[in-house]
N, C-alpha and C positions, 0 to 999 in steps of 0.2 A: 504494500500500500504506500501511497505517496500523498503528500500535501503540498500546498503552495504558500510561500511566504511572500507577502507584498509589502512594499514601502509606499504608503499612500499619504499624500498631503492635500488637505482640503478637497477630497474626493477624486484626486487625480493620481493614478498609479504611476509612480516614478520608476519602479523596478519590480520584478517578480522572479522567483526562482522555485523550482520544484525540489522538494526535500523528502527524505524518508519520514515516516510517521513519527518516529521517536524524536527527531529534531523539531518537527512541527509542534508536537506536544510540549517540548521544552520551551520553545519560543512562546507558545500560548500561555504557559504558566508564568513566564517572566514578564509578560506584557502588563498585567495589572500592577505589579510591584514597581516597574519602571515608571508607569504613569503616576503612581502615588508619590514616588520620590521627586519627580518633576514638579508635581503640584505643590508639594511641601516646600521646595526651594522657591517657587514663585510666591507662595504665601509669605514666606520669610522676607523676601525682597520687598513685597508691598508693605509689610509691617515696619520694616526699617525705613522705608520711604515716608510713611505716615507718622513715624515717631518724632 
């Protein structure tokens, strides 16, 4: 089995690659953690700006 990993920005697919199911599941599991870390850094920057 295979999956597809896409890099998408504002609805436009910039790249795509076919990967094995194990790599696809790993990427899927990392995605929410990476988004949370990015959102936390953005929140901290806004808090510093407003302080």
